[in-house]
Wavefront OBJ file of the C-alpha trace (Angstrom):
o trace
v -24.270 -17.997 -31.569
v -22.879 -15.451 -29.147
v -19.757 -13.324 -29.515
v -17.279 -12.345 -26.806
v -15.528 -9.001 -26.979
v -12.041 -9.734 -25.653
v -9.522 -7.225 -24.330
v -6.170 -8.659 -25.402
v -3.349 -8.858 -22.857
v -0.502 -6.722 -24.170
v 0.972 -3.233 -24.396
v -1.795 -1.893 -26.655
v -5.509 -1.616 -25.974
v -6.998 -4.072 -28.485
v -10.534 -5.440 -28.270
v -11.430 -8.165 -30.791
v -14.574 -10.239 -31.342
v -14.430 -14.017 -30.893
v -17.143 -16.596 -31.347
v -18.145 -18.597 -28.285
v -18.054 -22.295 -29.289
v -20.954 -24.551 -28.366
v -18.981 -26.392 -25.675
v -18.429 -23.064 -23.860
v -21.977 -21.752 -24.248
v -23.220 -20.399 -20.949
v -19.752 -20.586 -19.359
v -18.289 -17.390 -20.819
v -19.293 -14.145 -19.125
v -18.070 -10.579 -18.913
v -14.924 -10.744 -16.791
v -13.940 -14.291 -17.865
v -10.304 -14.960 -18.706
v -9.923 -16.729 -22.054
v -7.351 -18.155 -24.447
v -7.606 -16.872 -28.000
v -5.965 -17.150 -31.429
v -4.166 -13.934 -32.414
v -2.734 -14.161 -35.894
v -0.233 -17.033 -35.993
v 0.095 -17.253 -32.218
v -2.019 -17.818 -29.152
v -2.759 -15.162 -26.557
v -4.878 -14.495 -23.493
v -7.385 -11.798 -22.670
v -10.369 -10.704 -20.625
v -13.955 -10.752 -21.872
v -15.446 -7.287 -21.534
v -18.871 -8.086 -22.980
v -20.894 -10.958 -24.416
v -23.197 -9.949 -27.286
v -25.332 -11.564 -29.955
v -23.564 -12.414 -33.228
v -23.194 -9.216 -35.277
v -25.459 -8.869 -38.298
v -23.722 -9.732 -41.584
v -22.692 -6.743 -43.659
v -22.449 -6.377 -47.427
v -20.564 -9.126 -49.289
v -17.325 -7.127 -49.378
v -17.291 -6.993 -45.586
v -17.891 -10.698 -44.998
v -15.461 -12.339 -42.609
v -15.282 -15.291 -40.266
v -15.109 -14.739 -36.516
v -12.542 -17.017 -34.943
v -13.693 -19.042 -31.940
v -12.297 -18.870 -28.429
v -9.742 -21.565 -27.660
v -10.777 -22.075 -24.074
v -11.480 -20.685 -20.626
v -8.869 -19.914 -17.988
v -10.377 -20.993 -14.694
v -13.921 -22.038 -13.997
v -15.310 -18.637 -13.018
v -15.177 -15.009 -14.080
v -11.866 -13.563 -12.852
v -13.282 -10.040 -12.839
v -16.736 -9.832 -11.215
v -19.295 -7.507 -12.871
v -18.958 -4.839 -10.161
v -15.174 -4.709 -10.606
v -15.581 -4.551 -14.378
v -17.787 -1.463 -13.952
v -15.179 -0.003 -11.601
v -12.438 -0.676 -14.162
v -14.335 1.209 -16.862
v -14.885 4.185 -14.529
v -11.234 4.171 -13.498
v -10.020 4.092 -17.111
v -12.288 7.000 -18.016
v -11.628 9.185 -14.953
v -7.849 8.736 -14.842
v -7.425 8.711 -18.643
v -5.753 5.302 -18.551
v -5.964 2.448 -21.085
v -8.443 -0.215 -19.962
v -5.803 -2.906 -20.491
v -3.499 -1.158 -17.987
v -6.386 -0.990 -15.530
v -6.890 -4.742 -15.906
v -3.246 -5.245 -14.964
v -4.021 -3.556 -11.651
v -7.188 -5.587 -11.096
v -5.517 -8.952 -11.682
v -2.146 -9.752 -10.054
v 0.597 -10.962 -12.383
v 0.484 -14.375 -10.724
v -3.192 -14.656 -11.735
v -2.935 -13.177 -15.242
v 0.192 -14.930 -16.473
v -0.743 -18.491 -15.451
v 2.907 -19.063 -14.519
v 1.966 -19.614 -10.890
v -0.387 -22.429 -10.007
v -1.733 -24.091 -6.918
v 0.784 -26.115 -4.943
v -0.035 -29.810 -4.697
v 1.509 -32.183 -2.179
v 1.245 -35.899 -1.528
v -0.764 -36.563 1.643
v -1.697 -39.646 3.634
v -5.067 -40.657 4.968
v -6.687 -43.750 6.450
v -9.086 -45.790 4.283
v -12.771 -45.337 5.056
v -13.349 -49.123 5.302
v -10.941 -51.991 6.088
v -11.396 -55.608 5.090
v -11.101 -58.291 7.814
v -7.697 -59.235 6.418
v -6.494 -55.634 6.635
v -7.779 -55.354 10.185
v -5.708 -58.421 11.136
v -2.612 -56.927 9.500
v -3.141 -53.679 11.390
v -3.520 -55.477 14.749
v -0.177 -57.248 14.219
v 1.787 -54.116 13.319
v 2.814 -52.973 16.862
v 4.813 -56.176 17.398
v 5.922 -56.949 13.830
v 6.402 -53.456 12.312
v 6.424 -50.779 15.043
v 7.415 -47.987 12.633
v 4.374 -48.697 10.480
v 2.236 -48.724 13.620
v 3.631 -45.291 14.583
v 2.539 -43.868 11.219
v -0.999 -45.163 11.703
v -1.098 -43.744 15.234
v -0.044 -40.324 13.909
v -2.800 -40.424 11.304
v -5.454 -41.361 13.891
v -4.392 -38.603 16.297
v -4.067 -35.844 13.711
v -6.739 -33.094 13.755
v -9.417 -33.596 11.135
v -8.540 -30.376 9.245
v -4.747 -30.940 9.259
v -3.306 -32.764 6.225
v -0.569 -35.310 6.934
v 2.235 -34.987 4.386
v 3.835 -38.026 2.805
v 7.226 -36.332 3.183
v 6.894 -36.376 6.995
v 7.460 -40.143 7.137
v 10.076 -42.583 5.783
v 9.255 -43.483 2.205
v 9.837 -47.234 2.729
v 7.467 -47.342 5.705
v 4.702 -45.568 3.794
v 5.240 -47.804 0.763
v 4.798 -50.905 2.909
v 1.570 -49.577 4.447
v 0.249 -48.520 1.043
v 0.910 -51.965 -0.461
v -1.221 -53.480 2.294
v -3.999 -50.932 1.705
v -3.682 -49.562 5.246
v -3.013 -45.980 4.072
v -4.007 -44.064 0.968
v -1.631 -41.660 -0.830
v -3.446 -38.778 -2.552
v -2.698 -35.446 -4.209
v -4.007 -32.435 -2.303
v -3.936 -28.707 -2.979
v -1.972 -26.929 -0.233
v -2.695 -23.213 0.109
v 0.263 -21.000 0.915
v -0.516 -18.959 4.026
v 1.601 -15.770 4.296
v 0.913 -15.598 8.035
v 1.178 -19.283 8.912
v 4.106 -18.567 11.249
v 1.866 -16.317 13.380
v -0.825 -18.908 14.041
v 0.722 -20.702 17.064
v 0.952 -17.432 19.022
v -2.509 -16.191 18.039
v -4.712 -15.539 21.078
v -8.432 -14.827 20.537
v -9.512 -11.365 21.674
v -12.869 -10.105 22.878
v -14.635 -6.829 22.025
v -13.677 -3.963 24.311
v -16.120 -1.706 26.119
v -16.652 1.411 24.009
v -16.761 4.955 25.324
v -19.605 7.253 24.262
v -17.769 8.676 21.238
v -16.789 5.232 19.987
v -20.307 3.914 20.544
v -21.845 6.743 18.513
v -19.361 6.110 15.709
v -20.113 2.363 15.621
v -23.854 3.037 15.597
v -23.489 5.394 12.623
v -21.334 2.897 10.730
v -23.650 -0.058 11.361
v -26.590 2.055 10.223
v -24.713 2.732 6.972
v -24.013 -1.004 6.561
v -27.729 -1.775 7.017
v -28.882 0.994 4.637
v -25.962 1.749 2.271
v -28.065 3.255 -0.512
v -29.248 6.108 1.711
v -25.959 6.734 3.544
v -23.006 8.945 2.712
v -19.310 8.048 2.949
v -18.178 8.316 6.565
v -15.060 10.104 7.831
v -13.859 8.985 11.257
v -11.717 11.818 12.618
v -10.087 10.552 15.803
v -6.949 11.745 17.554
v -4.081 9.278 17.786
v -4.827 6.617 20.398
v -8.575 7.293 20.397
v -9.511 3.684 19.600
v -10.266 3.843 15.884
v -9.145 0.228 15.412
v -11.714 -1.031 17.929
v -14.378 0.899 16.031
v -13.219 -0.836 12.846
v -13.323 -4.274 14.497
v -16.824 -3.930 15.888
v -18.129 -2.454 12.632
v -16.666 -5.359 10.657
v -18.263 -7.783 13.128
v -21.648 -6.224 12.322
v -21.082 -6.756 8.589
v -19.928 -10.358 9.057
v -22.917 -11.182 11.262
v -25.187 -10.066 8.417
v -23.545 -12.391 5.918
v -21.519 -9.622 4.271
v -17.779 -9.242 3.640
v -15.352 -6.486 4.600
v -12.278 -4.906 3.012
v -9.683 -3.021 5.100
v -7.012 -0.907 3.416
v -3.842 0.212 5.193
v -1.357 2.651 3.637
v 1.913 0.916 4.472
v 2.901 -2.733 4.307
v 4.565 -2.123 7.676
v 1.083 -1.757 9.173
v -0.218 -4.994 7.673
v 1.242 -7.486 10.207
v -0.159 -5.610 13.216
v -3.545 -5.050 11.568
v -3.762 -8.691 10.441
v -2.892 -9.885 13.941
v -5.675 -7.807 15.484
v -8.304 -8.979 13.015
v -7.238 -12.626 13.117
v -7.332 -12.536 16.911
v -10.798 -10.982 16.968
v -12.187 -13.253 14.238
v -10.302 -16.420 15.235
v -13.558 -18.405 15.235
v -14.384 -17.357 11.672
v -13.954 -20.487 9.572
v -13.229 -18.589 6.362
v -10.517 -16.520 8.050
v -8.749 -13.332 7.027
v -6.988 -12.944 3.672
v -4.033 -10.649 2.982
v -3.057 -8.894 -0.260
v 0.011 -6.717 -0.765
v 3.059 -6.469 -3.006
v 5.508 -8.088 -0.563
v 3.788 -11.453 -0.803
v 5.537 -14.108 -2.852
v 3.851 -14.865 -6.196
v 2.535 -18.183 -4.893
v 1.107 -16.602 -1.743
v -0.564 -13.808 -3.720
v -1.962 -16.338 -6.204
v -3.479 -18.496 -3.465
v -4.869 -15.580 -1.449
v -6.497 -14.042 -4.540
v -8.162 -17.316 -5.532
v -9.271 -17.944 -1.942
v -11.005 -14.562 -1.964
v -12.517 -15.176 -5.399
v -14.151 -18.442 -4.350
v -15.552 -16.807 -1.169
v -13.009 -18.553 1.031
v -12.310 -15.355 2.971
v -14.833 -12.937 4.461
v -12.302 -10.271 5.463
v -9.473 -8.917 3.290
v -6.670 -6.703 4.571
v -4.106 -5.118 2.298
v -2.378 -2.112 0.854
v -3.523 0.059 -2.055
v -4.029 -2.656 -4.692
v -6.254 -4.663 -2.337
v -9.081 -2.298 -3.303
v -9.532 -4.630 -6.298
v -9.935 -7.786 -4.196
v -12.680 -9.938 -5.791
v -14.968 -9.970 -2.755
v -18.663 -10.600 -3.210
v -21.491 -9.390 -0.945
v -19.314 -6.471 0.100
v -20.734 -4.744 3.157
v -18.009 -2.396 4.372
v -14.813 -0.836 3.007
v -12.450 0.778 5.527
v -9.597 3.057 4.434
v -7.309 3.512 7.431
v -5.021 6.581 7.503
v -6.929 7.811 4.471
v -4.713 10.891 4.079
v -1.590 8.894 3.226
v 0.335 9.560 0.015
v 0.907 5.834 -0.542
v -2.735 5.429 -1.590
v -1.806 7.281 -4.790
v -0.480 5.014 -7.529
v 2.652 6.415 -9.208
v 2.347 4.429 -12.450
v -0.452 3.928 -14.978
v -3.252 3.864 -13.968
v -2.434 6.694 -11.546
v -5.436 6.160 -9.300
v -6.045 7.413 -5.771
v -6.941 4.345 -3.684
v -9.100 6.314 -1.272
v -11.229 7.756 -4.071
v -11.479 4.391 -5.827
v -12.718 2.911 -2.534
v -15.476 5.522 -2.375
v -16.458 4.815 -5.981
v -16.422 1.023 -5.473
v -18.678 1.422 -2.443
v -21.032 3.504 -4.568
v -21.081 0.969 -7.422
v -21.529 -2.042 -5.120
v -23.976 -0.405 -2.731
v -21.953 -0.808 0.453
v -20.753 1.427 3.280
v -17.331 3.089 3.141
v -15.427 4.438 6.148
v -12.361 6.684 5.947
v -10.326 7.041 9.136
v -7.497 9.335 10.203
v -6.176 11.533 12.988
v -5.116 14.026 10.281
v -7.658 13.747 7.459
v -6.804 14.890 3.965
v -8.153 18.347 3.227
v -10.196 16.805 0.396
v -12.088 14.547 2.816
v -12.361 17.277 5.442
v -13.911 19.699 2.963
v -16.356 16.998 1.850
v -17.652 16.841 5.431
v -18.101 20.626 5.405
v -20.060 20.558 2.148
v -22.232 17.624 3.286
v -20.857 14.992 0.883
v -19.419 12.971 3.779
v -20.723 12.341 7.264
v -18.272 13.318 10.024
v -17.700 11.088 13.055
v -15.299 12.275 15.762
v -13.233 10.695 18.528
v -11.804 13.764 20.293
v -10.238 11.946 23.265
v -7.811 9.079 23.758
v -9.232 5.887 25.245
v -9.218 5.399 29.028
v -8.808 9.175 29.472
v -5.150 8.975 28.485
v -3.620 12.340 27.781
v -2.091 13.370 24.486
v 1.691 13.615 24.711
v 3.428 16.825 25.731
v 5.076 18.296 22.627
v 8.212 20.421 22.832
v 9.865 22.239 19.925
v 13.645 22.609 19.954
v 15.143 25.372 17.786
v 18.216 23.703 16.305
v 19.646 27.078 15.279
v 20.475 27.582 18.930
v 22.227 24.218 19.341
v 25.981 23.815 18.893
v 27.555 20.488 17.849
v 30.244 18.951 20.010
v 32.565 18.802 16.975
v 32.790 21.849 14.718
v 31.419 21.092 11.252
v 29.672 17.878 12.345
v 25.892 17.611 11.848
v 23.777 18.374 14.898
v 21.793 15.156 15.312
v 20.729 15.050 18.963
v 19.952 18.222 20.858
v 20.951 18.274 24.501
v 17.274 18.265 25.476
v 16.611 15.097 23.440
v 19.780 13.369 24.690
v 18.775 13.923 28.326
v 15.213 12.743 27.623
v 16.438 9.504 25.996
v 18.796 8.839 28.882
v 15.932 9.290 31.371
v 13.796 6.749 29.478
v 16.611 4.225 29.459
v 17.013 4.639 33.210
v 13.300 3.901 33.677
v 13.275 0.983 31.165
v 10.908 2.868 28.859
v 11.106 2.893 25.065
v 11.949 5.626 22.581
v 11.214 6.088 18.872
v 13.348 8.433 16.759
v 11.978 9.481 13.386
v 13.935 10.826 10.416
v 12.510 10.729 6.920
v 15.867 10.241 5.225
v 17.741 6.964 4.907
v 21.441 6.474 4.352
v 24.421 7.870 6.269
v 24.980 11.318 4.712
v 22.631 13.245 2.412
v 25.434 14.447 0.111
v 29.156 14.494 -0.485
v 30.577 18.013 -0.772
v 33.965 19.610 -1.335
v 34.654 22.339 1.267
v 37.188 24.003 -1.049
v 35.142 24.586 -4.218
v 31.649 23.632 -3.032
v 31.204 20.840 -5.609
v 28.477 18.306 -4.720
v 28.567 14.806 -6.212
v 25.386 14.276 -8.240
v 23.863 11.260 -9.915
v 24.811 11.197 -13.623
v 21.223 10.243 -14.513
v 19.124 12.327 -12.068
v 18.985 15.866 -10.690
v 19.773 14.744 -7.146
v 22.913 14.329 -5.083
v 24.263 10.893 -4.305
v 23.679 9.643 -0.762
v 26.477 7.942 1.151
v 25.569 4.544 2.643
v 28.209 3.541 5.149
v 27.132 -0.082 5.596
v 27.741 -0.686 1.877
v 30.493 1.948 1.570
v 28.814 3.215 -1.592
v 27.315 6.398 -2.985
v 23.738 5.647 -4.046
v 21.012 7.436 -5.975
v 17.660 6.931 -4.280
v 15.826 7.464 -7.574
v 17.492 5.294 -10.212
v 19.682 3.085 -8.013
v 22.977 4.248 -9.550
v 25.912 3.456 -7.286
v 29.615 4.207 -7.231
v 32.558 3.979 -4.884
v 33.088 6.869 -2.434
v 35.375 9.668 -3.536
v 38.629 10.439 -1.758
v 39.341 13.666 -3.642
v 37.138 16.297 -5.283
v 36.622 15.536 -9.013
v 36.596 19.277 -9.772
v 39.528 20.763 -7.824
v 41.257 17.557 -6.651
v 41.145 18.746 -3.021
v 41.574 15.801 -0.644
v 39.273 17.135 2.077
v 35.954 16.108 0.526
v 33.383 15.694 3.322
v 30.012 14.176 4.137
v 27.144 16.643 4.574
v 23.857 16.048 6.373
v 22.739 12.815 7.963
v 20.342 9.910 7.529
v 19.063 7.013 9.588
v 22.359 5.099 9.352
v 24.254 7.990 10.924
v 21.602 8.419 13.605
v 21.930 4.736 14.500
v 25.722 5.059 14.723
v 25.382 8.133 16.965
v 22.926 6.408 19.277
v 25.138 3.346 19.647
v 28.038 5.634 20.566
v 26.098 7.882 22.973
v 24.051 5.051 24.533
v 26.289 1.974 24.201
v 24.188 -0.246 26.486
v 20.870 0.490 24.784
v 19.326 -2.172 22.533
v 18.915 -0.350 19.238
v 17.338 -1.206 15.880
v 16.678 0.643 12.632
v 13.709 0.328 10.268
v 13.994 1.596 6.705
v 14.057 0.053 3.247
v 17.793 -0.677 3.621
v 17.295 -2.941 6.629
v 13.939 -4.526 5.827
v 14.863 -6.435 2.656
v 14.536 -9.941 4.067
v 11.041 -11.435 4.194
v 9.384 -11.061 7.622
v 12.283 -8.918 8.883
v 9.975 -5.951 9.429
v 7.465 -8.088 11.304
v 10.186 -9.638 13.454
v 11.676 -6.246 14.356
v 8.303 -4.788 15.284
v 7.465 -7.848 17.366
v 10.798 -7.554 19.198
v 10.103 -3.898 19.913
v 6.590 -4.688 21.106
v 7.999 -7.383 23.420
v 10.365 -4.732 24.849
v 13.434 -6.561 23.618
v 14.569 -3.229 22.134
v 14.986 0.167 23.806
v 15.492 2.505 20.835
v 13.914 2.322 17.394
v 15.057 4.587 14.567
v 13.013 4.710 11.394
v 11.644 6.517 8.391
v 7.959 6.976 7.607
v 7.534 3.181 7.823
v 7.088 3.716 11.597
v 5.223 7.008 11.397
v 1.644 5.878 11.681
v -0.728 3.192 12.900
v 1.697 1.283 15.127
v 0.717 0.841 18.771
v 3.479 0.302 21.339
v 2.368 0.946 24.946
v 6.001 1.016 26.154
v 6.917 4.090 24.085
v 6.943 7.230 26.223
v 9.278 9.390 24.099
v 9.277 10.238 20.410
v 12.033 12.338 18.907
v 11.495 13.911 15.481
v 14.776 14.848 13.803
v 14.929 17.540 11.131
v 11.167 18.092 11.243
v 11.250 20.738 8.483
v 12.889 18.411 5.941
v 9.811 18.289 3.681
v 8.669 21.888 4.085
v 10.829 23.618 1.520
v 9.840 21.888 -1.706
v 7.804 23.565 -4.483
v 4.517 21.793 -3.818
v 1.271 23.238 -2.490
v 0.824 20.156 -0.284
v 4.256 20.412 1.405
v 2.889 22.054 4.561
v -0.048 19.655 4.794
v 2.187 16.607 4.466
v 4.566 17.923 7.122
v 1.736 18.644 9.566
v 0.246 15.185 9.042
v 3.584 13.425 9.397
v 4.550 15.246 12.594
v 1.146 14.672 14.182
v 1.139 10.980 13.265
v 4.670 10.368 14.552
v 3.927 12.280 17.750
v 0.907 10.036 18.266
v 3.154 6.997 18.806
v 4.051 8.349 22.293
v 2.091 7.796 25.501
v -0.279 5.096 24.271
v 0.155 3.067 27.464
v -0.424 3.917 31.115
v 2.492 6.376 31.266
v 2.072 9.796 29.647
v 4.282 10.551 26.674
v 6.562 13.304 25.465
v 7.463 14.415 21.948
v 10.514 16.480 21.051
v 10.506 18.125 17.625
v 13.917 19.301 16.395
v 13.608 21.911 13.651
v 15.295 24.882 11.988
v 11.895 26.488 11.278
v 10.158 26.468 14.685
v 7.638 29.176 13.789
v 6.257 27.546 10.637
v 2.452 27.049 10.875
v 2.719 23.298 10.139
v 5.035 22.815 13.110
v 3.158 25.088 15.493
v -0.250 23.530 14.750
v 1.292 20.049 15.056
v 2.750 21.091 18.396
v -0.758 21.768 19.704
v -2.358 18.811 17.852
v -4.742 21.325 16.294
v -5.980 19.847 13.044
v -9.060 22.043 12.715
v -6.971 25.194 13.166
v -4.450 24.066 10.591
v -7.168 23.033 8.121
v -8.947 26.389 8.411
v -5.903 28.490 7.515
v -4.700 26.088 4.831
v -8.115 25.906 3.133
v -8.233 29.693 3.050
v -4.957 29.737 1.115
v -6.096 26.937 -1.230
v -9.321 28.834 -1.955
v -7.374 31.904 -3.071
v -5.058 29.878 -5.320
v -7.705 27.487 -6.639
v -5.804 24.401 -5.498
v -7.462 21.186 -4.248
v -9.786 20.709 -2.533
v -11.068 24.139 -3.602
v -10.423 23.291 -7.235
v -9.124 20.442 -9.355
v -5.760 20.007 -11.040
v -4.327 17.821 -13.765
v -0.571 17.498 -14.232
v 0.989 16.807 -17.632
v 4.638 15.778 -17.774
v 6.748 15.217 -20.871
v 9.750 12.912 -20.482
v 12.578 12.334 -22.928
v 16.297 11.651 -22.977
v 16.438 14.608 -25.374
v 15.989 17.761 -23.275
v 15.034 20.055 -26.150
v 12.508 17.583 -27.517
v 10.795 17.291 -24.127
v 10.683 21.088 -23.801
v 9.378 21.607 -27.354
v 6.628 19.020 -26.860
v 5.291 20.550 -23.659
v 5.387 24.058 -25.177
v 3.475 22.850 -28.238
v 0.937 21.142 -25.986
v 0.560 24.353 -23.977
v -0.145 26.420 -27.093
v -2.958 24.093 -28.138
v -4.497 23.776 -24.665
v -4.353 27.525 -23.987
v -5.907 28.462 -27.347
v -9.568 28.074 -26.343
v -9.916 26.537 -22.861
v -13.408 25.924 -21.433
v -14.807 28.366 -18.925
v -12.988 28.217 -15.603
v -10.041 26.172 -16.921
v -6.603 27.690 -16.316
v -3.671 26.441 -18.400
v -0.503 27.409 -16.547
v 2.759 28.044 -18.363
v 5.042 25.028 -18.826
v 8.174 24.767 -16.717
v 10.895 22.274 -15.840
v 9.728 19.808 -13.205
v 11.093 20.393 -9.690
v 12.958 17.136 -10.263
v 14.151 18.119 -13.723
v 15.950 14.889 -14.576
v 15.226 11.384 -13.316
v 16.546 8.042 -14.599
v 18.136 9.710 -17.685
v 14.883 11.434 -18.649
v 14.493 15.218 -18.757
v 11.100 16.265 -17.418
v 8.909 19.304 -18.131
v 5.439 19.824 -16.754
v 2.233 21.695 -17.404
v -0.480 22.195 -14.784
v -4.173 22.556 -15.604
v -6.604 23.929 -13.018
v -10.377 23.973 -13.173
v -13.675 23.660 -11.309
v -14.068 19.931 -12.098
v -11.941 17.015 -13.204
v -14.402 16.158 -15.963
v -13.965 19.571 -17.549
v -10.168 19.216 -17.488
v -10.070 15.706 -18.945
v -12.629 16.530 -21.652
v -10.559 19.499 -22.802
v -7.345 17.478 -22.743
v -8.877 14.606 -24.717
v -10.069 16.993 -27.434
v -6.502 18.243 -27.899
v -4.697 14.908 -27.624
v -7.047 13.437 -30.232
v -5.501 15.693 -32.894
v -1.868 15.483 -31.735
v 0.971 13.101 -32.380
v 4.082 12.921 -30.227
v 7.630 12.019 -31.186
v 8.528 8.426 -30.387
v 11.273 9.663 -28.058
v 8.814 11.599 -25.867
v 6.522 10.113 -23.215
v 3.491 12.017 -21.995
v 2.382 11.333 -18.420
v -1.184 12.342 -17.517
v -1.750 12.539 -13.768
v -5.335 13.295 -12.721
v -5.593 14.592 -9.132
v -1.806 14.502 -8.608
v -0.636 14.159 -5.034
v 2.802 15.619 -5.726
v 3.975 18.181 -8.266
v 7.562 16.929 -8.356
l 1 2 3 4 5 6 7 8 9 10 11 12 13 14 15 16 17 18 19 20 21 22 23 24 25 26 27 28 29 30 31 32 33 34 35 36 37 38 39 40 41 42 43 44 45 46 47 48 49 50 51 52 53 54 55 56 57 58 59 60 61 62 63 64 65 66 67 68 69 70 71 72 73 74 75 76 77 78 79 80 81 82 83 84 85 86 87 88 89 90 91 92 93 94 95 96 97 98 99 100 101 102 103 104 105 106 107 108 109 110 111 112 113 114 115 116 117 118 119 120 121 122 123 124 125 126 127 128 129 130 131 132 133 134 135 136 137 138 139 140 141 142 143 144 145 146 147 148 149 150 151 152 153 154 155 156 157 158 159 160 161 162 163 164 165 166 167 168 169 170 171 172 173 174 175 176 177 178 179 180 181 182 183 184 185 186 187 188 189 190 191 192 193 194 195 196 197 198 199 200 201 202 203 204 205 206 207 208 209 210 211 212 213 214 215 216 217 218 219 220 221 222 223 224 225 226 227 228 229 230 231 232 233 234 235 236 237 238 239 240 241 242 243 244 245 246 247 248 249 250 251 252 253 254 255 256 257 258 259 260 261 262 263 264 265 266 267 268 269 270 271 272 273 274 275 276 277 278 279 280 281 282 283 284 285 286 287 288 289 290 291 292 293 294 295 296 297 298 299 300 301 302 303 304 305 306 307 308 309 310 311 312 313 314 315 316 317 318 319 320 321 322 323 324 325 326 327 328 329 330 331 332 333 334 335 336 337 338 339 340 341 342 343 344 345 346 347 348 349 350 351 352 353 354 355 356 357 358 359 360 361 362 363 364 365 366 367 368 369 370 371 372 373 374 375 376 377 378 379 380 381 382 383 384 385 386 387 388 389 390 391 392 393 394 395 396 397 398 399 400 401 402 403 404 405 406 407 408 409 410 411 412 413 414 415 416 417 418 419 420 421 422 423 424 425 426 427 428 429 430 431 432 433 434 435 436 437 438 439 440 441 442 443 444 445 446 447 448 449 450 451 452 453 454 455 456 457 458 459 460 461 462 463 464 465 466 467 468 469 470 471 472 473 474 475 476 477 478 479 480 481 482 483 484 485 486 487 488 489 490 491 492 493 494 495 496 497 498 499 500 501 502 503 504 505 506 507 508 509 510 511 512 513 514 515 516 517 518 519 520 521 522 523 524 525 526 527 528 529 530 531 532 533 534 535 536 537 538 539 540 541 542 543 544 545 546 547 548 549 550 551 552 553 554 555 556 557 558 559 560 561 562 563 564 565 566 567 568 569 570 571 572 573 574 575 576 577 578 579 580 581 582 583 584 585 586 587 588 589 590 591 592 593 594 595 596 597 598 599 600 601 602 603 604 605 606 607 608 609 610 611 612 613 614 615 616 617 618 619 620 621 622 623 624 625 626 627 628 629 630 631 632 633 634 635 636 637 638 639 640 641 642 643 644 645 646 647 648 649 650 651 652 653 654 655 656 657 658 659 660 661 662 663 664 665 666 667 668 669 670 671 672 673 674 675 676 677 678 679 680 681 682 683 684 685 686 687 688 689 690 691 692 693 694 695 696 697 698 699 700 701 702 703 704 705 706 707 708 709 710 711 712 713 714 715 716 717 718 719 720 721 722 723 724 725 726 727 728 729 730 731 732 733 734 735 736 737 738 739 740 741 742 743 744 745 746 747 748
């Protein structure tokens, strides 16, 4: 008899042995989902290993191994390669394996609460008796409605199910009683992009320029010989045709019977990416599957199972799609690989880009990272020979990069004293010129809401969230003060709560205020806004982007949802408002993120036949991030930034691990992190630096006080080994949570 080691679904990491009953022999494998007895109740879990029955111990240790109650599904939910990846991920990111499994399997798959949708369908019988044939011949004159149903069934495409609900119930009942139609149950897959199908036009491969051709040749060589190839970094300026390189590389993998996985950083990029791949691979019978968090549970359930049974050869999705259960994987593409959204902010705190590289290594497939502003980690890997560098230095069709102008907002004066300076005169004139020529404009501001804070001009009091160390943001459309961290909301204030002065005012501005200003300054312009406040309804983002692409809109205001990857040939002007917004935070990556964001947003301009212009409004015009972005000089920026990182020992010239204690009791959180620091700093391994603990830059969030401790060292393994040795001998108060973030993207 064999024994299955089962990882129990639940908050704790429990692995118990269960006997595999004879009726399930040969059907239970590592990765199978099973039902099990757990004390007086039933539970579910995932088989991590199947082993021979353990040898009996001494009489005192004799026990009976309970049998499995049954299988969930008819195949292993977690393929062997993904199970190996899960174990690596749990070890590297110091995360419980059970939490990792929650990332591998969507809730709709784990919980069994969502099933396949079945519908009643109609079909014609395969064979008719002579009597039935006579009845059918008489229908047009005696029962024309019944004849119409039969005509619809005959004319329907072979692969299109005819629903019972599409016809009158009495008519169908009459036909069924005569045996002229059959009513059957059929599984109906939910297609998240079914509404796009009627407008889908097949596309053909484009002619590649020399740089694109060399890149495709290198990628296809890696697909053909993955064991001898290195990860590939495609460094191409915005508009250089990276997507066409992706498409032709995926075609090579598909033609060789392999599958492909494409990751995009933002859900906003998914509709456009899916449309391009579905158009190019319209003839592919298995189609393109989509995985991301905005899918309904039923859609996610059906897409996941379609992938698992090899019903899709191409998968496109956001970060969690890296765990798609594809077999025969030939190519993984990570588009905009530098993006912060690839970093998971809850356990397991994995970096999607790095997990993609590891999955490619474990499965023996090629992996391609693409960006116009690569992360410094990937860039340094090309310099040390770990990655192979491919470059696209020019835009396609010899289109020029946009002209970038920097406007010093310190020199601008608002029309109304005390009002925020939103549009410089230079930007206002440029927008007006585009409207006169029927060209489109994108305005970018990485701050939603109407006003960034509410402040008393008399005493200087700023209204803060009672649960977080941030000011409340005024949202005019809701007429509420909101906290963007915990969601706390309250009615706007009419007087200062400190000095009772009635002249409390709004300070700063967000996308709502920009939209209001544009509608006032350009009343005839067709304007829309994209941020999380406006994109709550399903498909609203897709519909807005499609309207903008169809030139039904003139001005588009948005946050970072519109900052990268989108291709609109009609856009000839991009305005970046408050470009230095993210520069002045205590984080070693602040400058890098600002440079990447500005370069990516600027790249949305001039992607058509007309050259583009970018206007950057800033209060810090001489900052290196802004000046290098102005000249689209990534290599220059990377050189000076890497020099600074080398001196300080920050990534990619070193590794860091961030420990954060959280508690509603401030003193308890501080005491815990100080105690942890004393133990870690007592005898650290060679090269490991244990920095002094300090309050987090965001000291309080969602009622929790936060203190942090940063470890630096030459390798992640050395840091995690040292931390494990200390945590093994420590206990923490129940009121304190310890967050371990390996390779943190942000120090806030």
